[in-house]
C-alpha positions in Angstrom: -0.2 0.5 0.0 2.7 2.8 1.1 5.0 2.0 -2.2 1.8 2.8 -4.6 1.1 6.1 -2.3 4.5 7.0 -2.7 4.0 6.2 -6.9 1.3 8.7 -6.7 -1.9 6.0 -6.4 -5.2 7.0 -4.1 -5.1 4.1 -2.1 -9.0 3.1 0.0 -7.4 0.2 2.4 -10.7 -2.3 3.1 -10.3 -4.4 5.3 -12.2 -7.9 5.2 -11.9 -11.1 6.8 -10.0 -14.1 5.2 -13.3 -15.5 4.0 -14.8 -12.2 2.7 -11.5 -11.9 1.0 -11.7 -15.0 -0.8 -15.2 -14.6 -2.1 -13.7 -11.3 -3.7 -11.0 -12.5 -4.8 -13.1 -16.0 -6.6 -15.8 -13.0 -7.5 -13.4 -11.3 -9.3 -11.6 -14.0 -11.2 -8.1 -14.2 -9.1 -7.4 -17.6 -9.9 -6.2 -19.6 -6.6 -2.7 -21.1 -7.4 -1.8 -17.0 -8.2 -3.3 -15.5 -5.2 -1.4 -13.4 -2.9 -1.8 -11.0 0.5 -3.5 -8.3 -1.0 -6.2 -7.6 -4.0 -6.9 -4.1 -5.6 -9.2 -2.8 -8.4 -7.9 0.2 -10.6 -9.2 0.8 -13.9 -11.3 -2.7 -14.6 -8.2 -4.3 -13.4 -7.4 -6.3 -11.2 -3.6 -6.2 -8.9 -2.7 -9.2 -6.8 0.1 -8.6 -4.1 3.3 -7.1 -4.4 3.3 -5.6 -8.2 5.3 -2.7 -8.8 4.0 1.1 -9.5 5.5 1.0 -12.7 4.6 -2.0 -14.2 0.8 -1.3 -12.7 1.5 2.4 -14.6 2.4 0.2 -17.9 -1.1 -1.8 -17.6 -3.1 1.1 -17.8 -1.2 3.0 -20.7 -1.1 0.3 -23.1 -5.1 -1.8 -21.1 -3.8 -4.9 -22.8 -7.2 -7.8 -22.7 -6.8 -9.1 -19.3 -8.4 -9.6 -15.8 -5.5 -8.2 -14.2 -1.8 -9.0 -13.2 0.1 -10.8 -9.7 3.0 -11.5 -8.3 1.9 -14.6 -6.7 3.0 -15.0 -2.6 4.7 -12.6 -0.5 8.2 -12.6 -2.3 10.9 -11.3 -0.2 12.4 -7.9 -2.0 9.8 -7.5 -3.5 7.6 -3.8 -3.6 6.6 -3.6 0.2 8.1 -6.3 0.8 11.7 -6.6 3.4 14.9 -8.1 2.1 16.5 -8.6 -0.9 14.9 -9.6 -4.0 16.8 -12.7 -5.2 16.2 -12.8 -9.0 14.1 -11.1 -11.0 10.2 -10.6 -10.2 8.1 -12.5 -11.9 4.8 -10.5 -12.9 2.3 -12.4 -14.7 -0.6 -11.7 -16.5 -3.7 -13.4 -16.1 -7.1 -14.1 -18.5 -11.2 -15.0 -17.3 -10.5 -18.7 -18.7 -7.8 -19.7 -16.0 -4.4 -19.1 -18.1 -1.3 -17.0 -16.8 2.0 -15.9 -18.2 4.6 -13.9 -17.6 4.3 -10.6 -18.2 7.2 -8.5 -19.9 8.4 -6.1 -17.8 11.3 -4.9 -20.6 10.8 -2.0 -22.2 
């Protein structure tokens, strides 16, 4: 949340029970195996987990035909997480048919 706020995003925090959050993720189309700790909606896209702000900005500029982006789990060193990132941060795009693929972060 702080990472997004520091990058100019207005964030509205909504506390939910674990059951309510699981139902919300299902409603939004987040596959269980791609789930993470935080779920957000922005301009019709779902952002799951610790997706970097610059990748969200690119998503909103390009507007691909996907449900959203995810960083499954809580990788150490990802935006908002302590520690050093080991290797590359794998960001996945996913659609409404259960498909996911690495979202290219180069440009």
